[in-house]
C-alpha positions in Angstrom: -13.8 -62.8 11.3 -10.2 -64.2 10.9 -9.6 -67.3 13.0 -6.7 -67.2 15.4 -4.0 -69.9 13.0 -3.7 -72.5 15.8 -7.6 -72.8 15.9 -7.8 -73.9 12.0 -7.2 -77.0 11.0 -8.1 -78.6 7.6 -11.1 -81.0 7.9 -12.4 -83.3 5.1 -15.7 -83.0 4.0 -17.3 -85.5 2.0 -17.3 -83.6 -0.9 -13.6 -82.8 -0.2 -10.3 -84.6 -1.3 -7.4 -85.0 1.0 -5.0 -81.8 -1.7 -8.4 -79.4 -1.3 -8.3 -79.7 2.9 -4.8 -79.6 2.9 -4.7 -76.5 0.6 -7.6 -74.8 2.6 -5.5 -75.0 5.8 -2.5 -73.9 3.5 -4.9 -70.5 2.4 -6.0 -70.0 5.9 -2.8 -70.9 7.8 -1.3 -67.7 4.7 -4.4 -65.1 5.6 -3.3 -61.9 6.8 -0.2 -59.2 5.6 3.4 -59.6 4.6 5.9 -57.9 3.9 8.1 -60.1 1.1 11.8 -59.6 -0.1 12.1 -60.4 -3.4 16.1 -61.3 -5.6 15.3 -62.3 -8.8 18.5 -63.8 -10.5 18.1 -63.9 -14.7 20.2 -66.8 -16.4 22.8 -67.1 -17.5 24.2 -64.1 -16.9 23.4 -63.6 -13.2 21.3 -60.2 -13.3 20.2 -59.3 -9.9 17.3 -57.8 -9.1 15.9 -57.1 -5.6 11.9 -56.0 -4.7 9.9 -55.5 -1.4 6.6 -56.1 -1.6 3.3 -55.4 0.7 1.2 -58.2 0.3 -2.3 -59.3 1.5 -3.8 -62.4 1.4 -7.6 -63.3 1.9 -9.3 -67.1 2.4 -12.2 -67.4 0.3 -15.0 -70.1 0.9 -16.4 -72.1 -1.9 -19.2 -70.3 -3.2 -18.0 -67.0 -2.4 -18.5 -64.1 -5.3 -14.7 -63.8 -5.9 -14.6 -68.2 -7.0 -17.9 -67.7 -9.1 -16.8 -64.8 -11.0 -13.1 -67.1 -11.7 -15.0 -69.8 -12.7 -16.8 -68.1 -15.2 -13.9 -66.8 -16.4 -12.9 -70.9 -17.1 -15.9 -71.3 -18.6 -16.6 -74.2 -15.9 -20.2 -74.5 -15.7 -20.5 -75.3 -12.5 -20.0 -72.0 -10.4 -19.8 -73.5 -7.0 -16.6 -76.1 -8.1 -13.9 -74.5 -6.5 -13.5 -75.7 -2.8 -11.9 -72.7 -1.7 -9.3 -70.5 -2.8 -7.5 -66.9 -2.0 -7.2 -63.4 -2.7 -3.7 -61.7 -2.8 -2.5 -58.1 -3.5 0.5 -56.9 -3.4 2.6 -53.7 -4.0 6.0 -53.6 -4.9 9.1 -51.6 -5.3 12.9 -51.7 -5.8 14.7 -52.4 -2.8 17.3 -50.3 -3.8 16.1 -47.6 -5.5 12.8 -47.4 -4.1 11.1 -46.7 -7.7 7.7 -48.5 -7.6 7.6 -51.8 -10.0 3.9 -53.3 -9.5 0.7 -53.3 -7.9 -2.0 -55.3 -8.3 -4.8 -59.0 -7.6 -5.0 -62.3 -8.3 -7.6 -64.7 -7.6 -6.9 -68.1 -7.0 -9.5 -70.9 -6.6 -8.4 -74.7 -6.1 -10.6 -77.9 -7.5 -9.1 -81.1 -6.8 -5.2 -81.1 -7.6 -6.0 -78.1 -10.0 -5.0 -74.3 -9.0 -7.2 -72.0 -10.7 -5.6 -68.4 -11.4 -7.4 -65.3 -13.0 -3.7 -64.3 -14.6 -0.1 -65.6 -14.6 3.4 -64.8 -13.5 3.5 -63.1 -17.3 0.2 -62.4 -18.5 -2.8 -61.1 -17.4 -5.2 -64.2 -18.9 -6.5 -67.2 -16.8 -4.4 -69.2 -16.2 -4.4 -73.2 -14.0 -1.5 -74.7 -12.3 -1.0 -78.1 -10.9 -0.4 -78.0 -7.9 0.9 -81.2 -4.9 1.6 -80.3 -1.1 4.7 -82.7 -0.1 3.8 -81.8 3.7 0.3 -79.6 5.3 3.3 -76.5 4.8 4.8 -76.9 1.4 2.4 -75.7 -1.9 4.1 -76.5 -5.0 2.8 -75.8 -7.9 3.7 -75.9 -12.0 2.2 -73.3 -14.6 3.0 -73.4 -18.1 1.7 -71.4 -20.8 2.9 -69.3 -23.7 6.0 -71.7 -24.2 7.3 -71.0 -20.5 7.1 -73.4 -17.1 6.5 -71.7 -13.8 7.7 -73.8 -11.3 6.9 -73.0 -7.6 7.1 -73.7 -3.9 6.3 -71.7 -0.9 6.2 -73.3 2.4 5.4 -71.8 5.9 8.0 -71.7 8.6 5.6 -71.7 12.3 2.9 -68.7 12.0 5.3 -65.6 11.2 7.2 -66.9 7.9 6.9 -67.7 4.3 9.5 -68.6 2.0 9.1 -69.2 -2.3 11.1 -69.7 -4.7 10.2 -70.1 -8.0 12.0 -70.9 -11.3 11.0 -69.9 -14.9 12.1 -71.8 -17.8 11.1 -71.4 -21.9 12.1 -73.9 -24.8 13.8 -76.5 -21.5 16.3 -73.7 -20.5 16.2 -71.9 -16.7 16.1 -67.9 -17.5 14.5 -66.7 -13.9 15.0 -68.2 -10.2 13.4 -65.7 -7.8 13.6 -66.6 -4.3 11.6 -64.9 -1.4 11.5 -64.8 2.3 8.0 -63.4 3.5 7.5 -62.1 7.3 4.4 -61.4 8.4 3.1 -57.9 9.3 1.1 -57.7 13.2 
């Protein structure tokens, strides 16, 4: 059962940190279906690629099978260590040509200020990201692997919109900027 967005509040439990309570609220508020209009800028030449994605986000509770599996992927001793998470599925196409780009899913699980993922942006290997929240509606991530750094900011705007920005850096040079406007599909 999905709760109405207005009734979801971050309730900090004794075993949960303030960061975990905030990301749980963020994931709950993000739950649902979204249309994501994306624009990727390749640097320094500025080539642009426009993609449209249909995204579905499902909130995951502590101890669920998906988070236990994610903990096993990361070789964590306590399979119930993650306090919450999200499953994200997507189907993407080039917005100009309509040509299919990608389809897939990924799992996220939170513990303390670490976000565990079953895959990264540019790898199918499990990765971790440091996360912090500048405000209850703004999630910031920093992920590093294979010589690249991925800095992301996701921001909920009311109940119907999200914005995202991703900056990819390799060897100290910015390689790509991704900007996204996501609208909830009712």
